[in-house]
N, C-alpha and C positions, 0 to 999 in steps of 0.2 A: 330672460327675465319675464316674469308674468306680471299681470296687473296686481297692484297692491297699494297699500297706504303707507307712504314713507313717514316714519315716526322716529323721534329721538328715543334713546334708551331710557331717559328719565320719564318720558311720557308713557312708554310701554310699562315701566314699573308702576307708574301711577294707576294705569288701567288695571293691571293685575291686582293691585291692592284694592281699588275701588269696586271691582267686580268679583273679587275673591277667587280668581282663577290663576293658573300657572302662566309663566311667560310663554311656554310652548303653545298654550291655548290661544294667547293673544296673537302669536305669530300665525297660527293656523287661520285665525279670523281675519287678520289684516292682509293675508295673502289669499283670501277667498277659498281656503280649503274647507272652511265651515260656512254654511249658508243659512242656518236657522235664524229664527227671530233674535235669539240671544247674540249670535255673531253679528247680526245687522246692528243691534244696539251698541256692541263694542266698536264697530267701525264708525258709527255716528259719533260716539264719544271720542274716538281717535281723531276724527276731523275737528271736533271741538277743542281738542288739546293742541291743535296746530298741525295735525297730520295733513299730508297732501296726497291726493289720489294720483297714482302713476299708471299709465297704460301705454306700454311700449308699442302697441299697434295703433295708437292714436296718430292720425295724420291731420295737421291743422289745415283749415280752409282759409288760405291766405296767399298772398303773393310774397315770395322770398327773393330779396335782392342781396347780392354780395357786393357791397360798395367798398370804396377805399377805406379800410380800417373798421368797417362795420358790417354786421349782418342785420338786415331790417326785414321784419315780417309785417305786412300791412293786411289787417283784417277789415271786415266791413265796418261801417259807421265811424271811421276815423281812429280805430284802435291800432296802435303800432307797438310792436316789441322790437327794441333795438339792443343789440349786443355789441359791445366794443371788442374787437378781435384781439387787441393788444392786452387789455386788462381782464377780459372775461366778465366785466360788469354789465348789468343789464337794466333796462328801464322799460316799463309799459306806460304808454301815454294814451289818453283818450281826448281827442281835440288837442287843446293846449295844456291840459292838466296831467301832471305826473300822478299815475294811479299806484304804481309800485316800483320800487327801486331796490336793486340788489347790488350792494357795494363790495362784495367779495367775488372772486372768480367762480363762475358757475360750471357745473359738470353737465354732461349730456342729459342725465335724468332730470336735472334742474331745468334745462332748456325745455324739455318735454312738459314739465309742470307749468312753466311760465307761458308756453304756447297755449296750453289748455286754458289757463286763467285768462289770457288775452282773448281767446275765442269765446269763452263764456261771457266775458265783459261785452264783447261785440254783440252777441246774441241778446244779452240783457238790455243793451241800448236800443236794439231794434224793438224789443217788446215794450220798452218804456217810451218810445218815441211817439 
């Protein structure tokens, strides 16, 4: 799997309609097979429609612990991603605040996205400190 923007079918159809291009053009743009300014605009719009950037080569900068019933990834500035091993549900916290909660079982690609989001949050908290 290569880097791409994970997008729902409905969002892809909306992009194709909004930009007046085929679904295959959208596919090429979100899988970075097209890299011109127009493709960059499509990717930005895809993110705006709820798309999530996936990079399988991404390695989070965190401490990972396999605890009884949980996987916990601790990032800088108190950001923690916790995955319940029994249910597959996940939560990202920053300090004592829940930032994001996923109430359905996650897949490996979802874990990658959540780890990236947690790391970005940790970086943003450093910048804003």
